[in-house]
C-alpha positions as CSV (number, residue, x, y, z in Angstrom):
1,X,34.9,10.5,13.5
2,X,32.7,8.6,12.6
3,X,28.8,10.2,12.7
4,X,26.2,9.3,15.1
5,X,22.6,8.1,13.9
6,X,20.4,10.2,15.2
7,X,17.2,10.0,16.0
8,X,15.8,12.7,17.5
9,X,12.6,12.7,19.8
10,X,10.8,15.1,18.0
11,X,11.6,14.1,14.5
12,X,9.0,15.4,12.2
13,X,7.1,17.3,15.1
14,X,6.1,21.2,14.6
15,X,9.3,23.1,15.2
16,X,7.6,26.4,17.3
17,X,7.9,25.5,21.0
18,X,4.4,26.0,21.7
19,X,2.7,23.9,19.2
20,X,5.4,21.1,19.8
21,X,4.6,20.5,23.2
22,X,0.8,20.1,22.1
23,X,1.9,17.7,19.6
24,X,4.2,15.5,22.1
25,X,1.4,15.1,24.1
26,X,-0.9,13.6,21.6
27,X,2.0,11.6,20.2
28,X,2.2,10.0,23.3
29,X,-1.8,9.1,23.4
30,X,-0.7,6.7,19.9
31,X,2.9,5.8,19.6
32,X,2.3,2.3,21.1
33,X,-0.7,1.8,19.7
34,X,-1.2,-1.4,17.7
35,X,-0.7,-1.5,14.1
36,X,-3.3,-2.1,11.7
37,X,-2.3,-2.6,8.1
38,X,-4.9,-2.3,5.5
39,X,-3.3,-2.4,2.0
40,X,0.3,-3.6,1.7
41,X,2.4,-6.2,-0.3
42,X,3.9,-8.2,2.2
43,X,4.1,-12.1,1.2
44,X,2.1,-13.9,3.7
45,X,4.4,-17.0,3.1
46,X,7.0,-15.2,4.9
47,X,5.7,-15.3,8.0
48,X,3.7,-18.7,7.1
49,X,7.1,-20.1,7.0
50,X,8.9,-18.2,9.0
51,X,12.3,-18.6,7.1
52,X,14.8,-16.3,8.5
53,X,15.8,-13.7,6.5
54,X,18.5,-14.6,4.4
55,X,20.8,-11.6,4.4
56,X,20.5,-7.8,4.4
57,X,20.7,-6.6,0.8
58,X,17.6,-9.0,0.1
59,X,15.6,-7.1,2.9
60,X,16.5,-3.5,2.6
61,X,17.2,-3.0,-1.1
62,X,16.2,-5.8,-3.6
63,X,12.9,-5.9,-3.0
64,X,12.2,-2.2,-2.4
65,X,11.4,0.2,-5.1
66,X,11.6,3.2,-3.1
67,X,14.9,2.7,-2.7
68,X,16.4,1.1,-5.8
69,X,15.0,3.9,-8.0
70,X,16.7,6.8,-6.1
71,X,20.2,4.7,-6.3
72,X,19.1,3.7,-10.0
73,X,18.7,7.4,-10.9
74,X,22.3,8.4,-9.1
75,X,23.8,6.1,-11.7
76,X,23.5,2.8,-10.3
77,X,22.0,-0.1,-12.8
78,X,19.1,-1.9,-10.9
79,X,21.2,-5.3,-12.2
80,X,23.9,-4.0,-10.2
81,X,21.6,-3.9,-6.6
82,X,20.0,-7.3,-8.0
83,X,16.5,-6.6,-8.3
84,X,14.0,-8.9,-9.8
85,X,16.5,-11.5,-7.7
86,X,15.6,-13.3,-3.7
87,X,18.6,-14.8,-3.7
88,X,21.9,-13.5,-3.7
89,X,25.6,-15.3,-2.7
90,X,27.3,-13.1,0.4
91,X,29.6,-11.3,-1.4
92,X,27.0,-9.8,-3.7
93,X,24.8,-9.3,-1.0
94,X,27.7,-7.2,1.0
95,X,28.6,-5.5,-2.9
96,X,24.6,-4.4,-3.2
97,X,25.0,-3.0,0.6
98,X,27.9,-1.5,0.1
99,X,26.2,0.8,-3.4
100,X,23.6,1.7,-0.8
101,X,25.6,3.1,1.9
102,X,28.3,4.6,-0.2
103,X,25.2,6.8,-2.3
104,X,23.5,7.3,1.4
105,X,23.5,10.9,0.4
106,X,20.7,10.2,-2.4
107,X,18.4,10.0,0.1
108,X,18.1,13.3,1.7
109,X,15.5,15.0,2.4
110,X,13.5,11.8,1.6
111,X,10.6,9.6,3.3
112,X,13.0,6.6,2.5
113,X,15.4,7.8,4.6
114,X,13.4,8.0,7.5
115,X,12.0,5.0,7.1
116,X,15.7,3.4,6.7
117,X,17.1,4.8,9.8
118,X,13.9,3.5,11.9
119,X,14.5,0.3,10.5
120,X,18.7,0.2,11.5
121,X,18.2,2.1,14.7
122,X,15.1,0.9,15.8
123,X,15.4,-2.5,15.0
124,X,19.0,-3.6,14.2
125,X,20.8,-0.9,16.9
126,X,22.9,0.4,14.5
127,X,24.0,3.7,15.8
128,X,26.4,5.1,12.9
129,X,25.3,7.0,9.5
130,X,25.5,4.7,6.6
131,X,28.7,5.2,4.5
132,X,31.5,3.6,2.6
133,X,33.6,3.8,5.5
134,X,30.9,2.5,7.8
135,X,29.0,0.0,5.2
136,X,30.8,-3.4,6.0
137,X,30.3,-3.2,10.0
138,X,26.4,-2.6,9.4
139,X,26.1,-5.2,7.4
140,X,27.8,-7.2,10.0
141,X,26.0,-6.2,12.7
142,X,22.4,-6.4,10.7
143,X,23.7,-10.3,9.6
144,X,24.1,-10.9,13.0
145,X,20.9,-10.0,14.4
146,X,19.3,-12.0,11.6
147,X,20.8,-15.2,12.2
148,X,19.0,-14.9,16.2
149,X,15.3,-15.8,16.8
150,X,14.1,-13.0,17.5
151,X,14.5,-11.5,14.3
152,X,12.2,-14.3,12.4
153,X,9.5,-12.8,10.7
154,X,6.8,-13.9,13.4
155,X,8.9,-12.6,16.2
156,X,9.3,-9.0,14.3
157,X,5.8,-9.3,13.7
158,X,5.2,-9.6,17.4
159,X,7.7,-7.1,18.6
160,X,6.1,-4.4,15.6
161,X,3.2,-5.0,17.2
162,X,0.9,-5.6,14.2
163,X,-2.7,-6.6,15.0
164,X,-3.8,-7.0,11.2
165,X,-1.5,-7.4,8.1
166,X,-3.3,-7.1,4.1
167,X,-1.6,-8.7,1.7
168,X,-2.6,-8.2,-2.0
169,X,-3.2,-11.3,-4.0
170,X,-3.8,-12.8,-7.3
171,X,-7.6,-13.9,-7.6
172,X,-6.4,-17.6,-8.5
173,X,-4.1,-18.0,-6.0
174,X,-5.4,-20.7,-3.3
175,X,-4.6,-18.7,-0.1
176,X,-2.8,-21.6,1.6
177,X,-0.5,-18.9,3.9
178,X,-3.2,-17.6,4.6
179,X,-4.9,-20.4,6.1
180,X,-1.9,-21.8,7.6
181,X,-1.6,-18.9,9.9
182,X,-5.3,-19.1,10.5
183,X,-5.2,-22.4,11.6
184,X,-2.1,-21.5,13.8
185,X,-3.6,-20.7,17.4
186,X,-0.1,-19.3,18.4
187,X,0.2,-16.9,15.9
188,X,-0.6,-13.3,17.0
189,X,-2.5,-11.4,14.7
190,X,-4.5,-11.5,11.8
191,X,-3.0,-11.4,8.3
192,X,-5.9,-11.7,5.6
193,X,-5.9,-11.4,1.8
194,X,-6.6,-8.2,-0.8
195,X,-8.4,-9.6,-3.9
196,X,-6.2,-7.9,-6.6
197,X,-8.5,-8.7,-10.5
198,X,-6.3,-5.9,-12.3
199,X,-4.7,-8.1,-14.9
200,X,-8.5,-9.7,-15.5
201,X,-10.1,-6.2,-16.1
202,X,-7.9,-5.6,-18.8
203,X,-9.2,-7.2,-22.2
204,X,-6.4,-5.6,-24.2
205,X,-3.6,-6.3,-22.3
206,X,-0.7,-9.7,-23.4
207,X,-2.2,-13.0,-21.8
208,X,-5.6,-11.7,-20.9
209,X,-7.7,-14.4,-22.8
210,X,-5.7,-16.9,-21.1
211,X,-5.8,-15.5,-17.4
212,X,-9.4,-15.0,-18.0
213,X,-9.1,-19.0,-19.1
214,X,-7.2,-19.7,-15.9
215,X,-9.9,-17.8,-13.3
216,X,-12.6,-20.1,-15.3
217,X,-10.3,-23.4,-14.4
218,X,-10.0,-22.3,-10.7
219,X,-13.5,-20.8,-9.5
220,X,-15.3,-24.1,-11.6
221,X,-16.9,-21.4,-13.9
222,X,-17.5,-21.5,-17.6
223,X,-15.7,-18.2,-18.5
224,X,-16.4,-18.5,-22.2
225,X,-19.0,-15.9,-21.5
226,X,-19.7,-12.8,-20.0
227,X,-22.1,-14.4,-17.5
228,X,-19.4,-17.1,-16.8
229,X,-16.8,-14.2,-16.3
230,X,-18.9,-12.8,-13.3
231,X,-19.8,-15.6,-12.0
232,X,-16.4,-16.9,-11.2
233,X,-15.2,-13.6,-10.7
234,X,-17.8,-13.6,-7.6
235,X,-16.4,-17.4,-6.5
236,X,-13.2,-16.3,-5.7
237,X,-14.2,-13.1,-4.2
238,X,-16.2,-15.6,-2.3
239,X,-13.1,-18.0,-1.3
240,X,-11.4,-14.6,-0.6
241,X,-14.1,-14.1,2.2
242,X,-14.0,-17.6,3.5
243,X,-10.1,-16.5,4.0
244,X,-10.4,-13.2,5.9
245,X,-10.2,-11.0,2.9
246,X,-12.0,-7.8,3.7
247,X,-11.4,-5.7,0.6
248,X,-10.9,-5.8,-3.6
249,X,-8.2,-3.5,-4.7
250,X,-8.7,-1.5,-8.5
251,X,-5.8,0.2,-10.0
252,X,-6.4,1.4,-13.7
253,X,-5.4,4.4,-15.8
254,X,-8.6,5.5,-15.2
255,X,-12.0,5.1,-12.7
256,X,-14.4,5.3,-15.7
257,X,-17.2,3.0,-14.9
258,X,-19.4,3.9,-17.5
259,X,-21.9,0.9,-17.9
260,X,-22.4,-1.2,-21.6
261,X,-25.3,-1.7,-23.1
262,X,-24.5,-5.1,-24.4
263,X,-21.3,-6.1,-22.1
264,X,-21.5,-10.1,-23.5
265,X,-21.2,-8.8,-27.2
266,X,-18.1,-7.2,-26.4
267,X,-16.6,-9.5,-24.0
268,X,-16.9,-12.3,-26.7
269,X,-15.3,-10.1,-29.3
270,X,-12.3,-9.5,-26.3
271,X,-12.0,-13.5,-25.9
272,X,-11.9,-13.9,-29.7
273,X,-8.9,-10.7,-29.7
274,X,-11.3,-8.9,-31.9
275,X,-12.5,-6.0,-30.2
276,X,-10.7,-2.7,-30.3
277,X,-8.9,-0.8,-28.0
278,X,-11.7,1.3,-27.3
279,X,-13.9,-1.7,-26.9
280,X,-11.4,-3.1,-24.3
281,X,-11.6,0.0,-22.2
282,X,-14.9,0.0,-22.4
283,X,-15.3,-3.6,-21.0
284,X,-12.6,-2.8,-18.2
285,X,-15.0,0.1,-17.0
286,X,-18.5,-2.0,-17.2
287,X,-16.2,-4.5,-15.4
288,X,-15.4,-2.3,-12.6
289,X,-19.1,-0.8,-12.3
290,X,-19.7,-4.9,-11.8
291,X,-16.9,-5.1,-9.2
292,X,-19.0,-2.2,-7.0
293,X,-21.7,-4.2,-7.5
294,X,-20.0,-7.2,-6.1
295,X,-19.0,-5.4,-3.4
296,X,-22.5,-4.3,-2.3
297,X,-23.7,-8.1,-2.5
298,X,-20.5,-9.3,-0.3
299,X,-19.3,-6.5,1.8
300,X,-15.8,-6.4,0.3
301,X,-14.5,-3.0,0.7
302,X,-13.9,-1.4,-2.8
303,X,-10.4,0.8,-2.8
304,X,-9.6,2.7,-5.9
305,X,-6.1,3.5,-6.9
306,X,-5.8,5.2,-10.1
307,X,-3.4,7.2,-12.5
308,X,-0.1,5.3,-13.0
309,X,1.6,4.6,-16.2
310,X,3.0,1.3,-15.1
311,X,6.4,0.1,-16.6
312,X,7.5,3.5,-18.3
313,X,10.4,2.0,-19.5
314,X,10.2,-0.7,-21.4
315,X,13.6,-1.8,-21.3
316,X,14.0,-2.3,-17.6
317,X,10.6,-3.9,-17.3
318,X,11.9,-7.0,-20.0
319,X,15.1,-7.1,-18.1
320,X,13.6,-6.8,-14.5
321,X,10.2,-7.2,-14.6
322,X,7.1,-5.3,-13.3
323,X,7.7,-3.6,-10.0
324,X,11.0,-2.4,-10.9
325,X,10.7,1.5,-9.8
326,X,9.1,3.2,-13.0
327,X,5.7,3.1,-12.8
328,X,5.3,7.1,-13.6
329,X,1.9,9.2,-11.8
330,X,-0.5,10.3,-14.3
331,X,-3.2,13.0,-13.6
332,X,-6.9,11.5,-13.1
333,X,-10.4,12.7,-12.5
334,X,-12.7,11.0,-10.3
335,X,-16.3,13.1,-10.4
336,X,-17.5,12.4,-13.9
337,X,-16.1,9.1,-14.1
338,X,-17.3,7.9,-11.2
339,X,-20.6,9.5,-11.3
340,X,-22.4,6.4,-13.1
341,X,-21.3,3.9,-10.0
342,X,-21.9,6.3,-7.5
343,X,-25.7,7.0,-8.7
344,X,-26.2,3.7,-9.0
345,X,-24.7,2.9,-5.1
346,X,-23.0,5.5,-4.2
347,X,-25.6,5.5,-0.8
348,X,-25.5,1.8,-0.4
349,X,-25.5,1.0,3.4
350,X,-23.1,-2.2,2.2
351,X,-20.6,-0.5,-0.2
352,X,-17.2,1.2,1.2
353,X,-15.5,3.5,-1.6
354,X,-12.1,4.2,-0.6
355,X,-10.7,6.6,-3.0
356,X,-6.2,7.4,-3.1
357,X,-4.7,9.4,-5.8
358,X,-1.3,10.2,-6.5
359,X,-2.6,13.6,-8.2
360,X,-2.6,16.0,-5.1
361,X,-4.8,18.3,-7.3
362,X,-7.6,16.4,-6.8
363,X,-7.5,16.4,-3.3
364,X,-9.6,19.6,-2.0
365,X,-11.6,19.5,-6.0
366,X,-13.0,16.1,-6.0
367,X,-12.0,13.8,-3.3
368,X,-12.7,15.9,-0.7
369,X,-15.9,16.9,-2.2
370,X,-17.6,13.2,-3.2
371,X,-16.3,12.0,0.6
372,X,-18.0,15.0,2.0
373,X,-21.5,14.0,0.4
374,X,-21.4,10.2,-0.8
375,X,-22.1,8.1,2.8
376,X,-20.0,5.3,1.0
377,X,-17.4,7.3,-0.6
378,X,-13.5,7.5,2.1
379,X,-10.5,9.9,0.9
380,X,-7.7,7.2,1.4
381,X,-4.2,8.5,3.0
382,X,-1.7,9.3,0.6
383,X,1.0,6.7,0.0
384,X,3.3,5.5,-2.8
385,X,4.6,8.9,-3.9
386,X,2.8,11.2,-1.4
387,X,3.4,9.4,1.8
388,X,5.6,11.6,2.5
389,X,6.1,14.0,5.8
390,X,4.5,17.5,3.7
391,X,2.6,15.7,1.3
392,X,0.5,14.5,4.1
393,X,0.8,18.1,5.7
394,X,-0.8,19.4,2.4
395,X,-3.1,16.3,2.3
396,X,-4.5,16.8,5.5
397,X,-4.8,21.0,4.9
398,X,-6.6,20.0,1.7
399,X,-9.2,17.4,2.6
400,X,-10.1,18.5,6.0
401,X,-11.6,21.5,6.1
402,X,-14.3,20.0,3.3
403,X,-14.7,16.3,4.8
404,X,-13.4,16.1,8.1
405,X,-11.1,13.7,9.9
406,X,-13.7,11.0,9.9
407,X,-14.6,10.6,5.9
408,X,-10.4,9.5,5.9
409,X,-9.2,6.1,5.6
410,X,-6.3,6.2,8.1
411,X,-2.9,5.4,7.0
412,X,-1.8,2.8,5.4
413,X,1.2,1.5,4.4
414,X,1.3,0.1,0.7
415,X,4.4,-1.7,1.5
416,X,7.1,-4.7,0.5
417,X,9.7,-4.0,3.0
418,X,8.5,-6.1,5.9
419,X,10.6,-4.4,8.2
420,X,9.5,-0.6,7.4
421,X,5.8,-1.1,8.3
422,X,6.6,0.4,12.0
423,X,8.7,3.1,10.5
424,X,5.7,4.6,8.3
425,X,3.3,3.6,10.9
426,X,5.1,6.1,13.0
427,X,5.9,8.6,11.1
428,X,1.5,9.3,9.6
429,X,1.5,9.1,13.7
430,X,4.3,12.0,14.3
431,X,2.6,13.7,11.4
432,X,-1.2,14.2,12.1
433,X,0.0,14.8,15.7
434,X,1.2,17.8,14.5
435,X,-1.3,18.5,11.9
436,X,-3.9,18.2,15.5
437,X,-1.5,20.4,17.4
438,X,-1.9,23.0,15.1
439,X,-5.7,23.0,15.0
440,X,-5.1,22.9,19.0
441,X,-2.7,26.2,19.2
442,X,-5.4,28.0,16.8
443,X,-8.4,27.5,19.2
444,X,-10.1,25.7,16.7
445,X,-9.9,22.3,18.2
446,X,-9.5,21.9,22.4
447,X,-7.0,19.0,22.9
448,X,-9.4,16.6,24.2
449,X,-11.1,16.4,20.7
450,X,-7.5,16.4,19.2
451,X,-6.4,13.4,21.6
452,X,-9.7,11.6,20.5
453,X,-8.9,12.6,16.8
454,X,-5.7,11.3,16.8
455,X,-6.9,7.6,18.7
456,X,-9.3,7.5,15.8
457,X,-7.0,8.2,13.1
458,X,-4.8,5.2,14.1
459,X,-7.5,2.8,15.7
460,X,-10.6,3.7,14.7
461,X,-10.7,4.9,10.4
462,X,-8.9,2.1,9.7
463,X,-11.2,-0.9,11.4
464,X,-14.1,1.4,10.6
465,X,-13.5,1.9,6.8
466,X,-11.9,-1.2,5.9
467,X,-14.3,-3.6,8.1
468,X,-11.8,-4.8,10.8
């Protein structure tokens, strides 16, 4: 017999019956609330153009490093999974889909399996477990659905109940897709850009001087000087704000923010290619401090998610490009590196600074105490390698006792896989309902307070923290 794809109504809720009953009631209060997604990587052009998704493989597999990295670890070459490609002939798409289904066992116990099962069952009406035997039938069913108007990107956006979707965008982007969506009275939600200037801050990276020159061209500022670089960044931030942006996102190996006495001298040396590696890092740290100052001036929320060794496997980078599944977390410190920034701006009324981490050791040691003192600081929800059920519970346990719920960001999905958005948000709602239910069962919280908190985590925190 072919195993059925089971979607238990109590999935992820507590096992103890009394606590589970409370969790069910809390979950019912939030399950159908609109989705607010203030940080993610879906391309706005998907929604602006509203072109049907091409095939199951390029929808579920090739763009999703959560999926491809585990398949690669299990022995499937990334080249066999179409990584880095956006168009596939039908035969190759079907072959990639078979590889996913044949290796379904690799995803046991992972959030990726939870999301994939949710997508298949709840969106595409699949009722059987993926396997070598069921692969072609599931492919045919998904392909059939994708040909229908109800499965075009805009129709799914509305079906998913998305109210706000943030994208991640290069400072030189003209944001034409965002402008088109904003001008379309028939589009049911908001798609807002996010200012992501990382490549323009890393002065030792290949192509940095050329990128900064391009930034100057687009902004109309002379980036041959430090003052011109600052003006160019301010100009592009204004461009993003005019197109609906609410935040600026930063990811570097550390969050150092030490000021330089003479940034203009180091900046000129970097442009000339004579800055030392240490000077390049110092320049980036000073630039990050400047970005905080800009956020105080223009109101863009500043999000930091440091501590990742990008493109760990150089041969894979060469063959398949970035974002191909081999970014690996690092240890990271926040308390001292952020002190220069927080001494200047940590009590500024217009700064919202959201701190994310992949290093669980800093949840209770650094992030919660920082958010528990500085009015500008919020702790970002677990993401990437930590957006898993047990990690989310550890996060709540580590952060809540010091910072409460109000100093956290609300859930972010951080995904490139458009169809996984509702599954990811549903997972977070179930997990938070379970955590709150335990507090109720232990008489640490009244149930009406738990309901209020559950709703706030879904609808209140994202609106306030990200100024939606």
